[in-house]
Steps between C-alpha positions, in 0.01 A plus 500: 500500500638837395379795706543848354365851534436728204432870518447581133220359289739487207700240692229243437597299195354201324471177698359154424200552729403772746263552790427834665405523868328822608507519877181608668452809715261525794171643374471736797859623492568871447583607144360172367407640160835674457692187596312260275430732206756779519520873445419594141596866547843406634533209254561253783369153424332311781509124538234424239623722213859398570404134486287555189794660323721206594230270366500684169878485475490125573182439298647221290611306809236590759322201649348642820414842647435430868340758729485463878361465754218404737639686801234773497171594340338809354184648649300294250671178606745454212839352583817699433577291193155547351512874573832530317374310198178702483692828517745382234232433240281795598786742447680327218430788254657740752835327462560730205526784751841358584768584244647152545197356318546697181487257211341223706203328335249509786259260333776243464617571854149448638467171315838390636408590858157337485660183369766483772354674808466292817356616833669363811238554769633231733833653607491719808850650501808552284656169596191309393469707182846412368472139612167454320618691193826309458320169558250589228770619259699185565199285411457701180866456412564875517869575533492871579301670775474879511400638840332841493447709811590832658868578569436497873347154483744344255773393746242291684376353170853394408567353842182294493550402135850365568365287786200383296713412197737293712211325671329416170815425307402762246767492230404814311609861533332741740516869409383792709371810323386779737231736380512877539265544796497419870288580803789676673813696424692289751739235373498143625741409779682174427671313783684198366674220693860597581779366284806720564749390768510855636123535514446453871248782532307392189484143630351618826258733320376227267424273793321777687295603198398142431388450860323836504315419176383167640353680801358796308327296232383216723128426491493333841631597840875483544663257742499769768125538459518847344336591172694641199357848562650502847835396361493781241416756765788381717733495199403859416579611855838326484595665172380839622709472816818443297411767244435752776826405670690555175337839432573622853873437453523694171 
């Protein structure tokens, strides 16, 4: 399994067979429409237009256009995946508002997407999305998977995809292509396992972050009997005490 990240659409070249995975976005999240569709005035493609353009560029090899997920629902009861697909076809003519779609045959693109679109309404998180998508692509014999999501979300997608590919024995290539929109201006914080012999502090930090994440994201009471919310409040007080101590010495 080859795992790569691509930042430019032009980097996508012909392949024997291709599947595109459009990661879902919580239906009640702020800036939902901007994240999934984009900003036409600023010419920033959201997840759907970005993925549609990739589909057009890989139109001769495209076997599947997978949209996730089932983690949330719209007010009318539609799953994330179904909401994405509905928006995609409702606004397909508006793709021409993006300069990147100049010269694209929208009728042919629509036919391509309707032939290959798949709704994944079973997955409930990113890990399940990539596992289900790579399993499906493997069954179809697809040798290249293109992951599409926001830049802030992409590190998590790649992490989960590498684990899923190893678990499944997926022998194809996994590419990550971030779209132009996100729900925040913040960048993702990546804490990787230590590997340098002089990385004592990073080794300690990784262990602490891993333990903290297990407590913060737990769905049941911790071993001490405290809930995750209590842990987060205590963690905040601890950080604030050190931050205040540092500022008082400046």
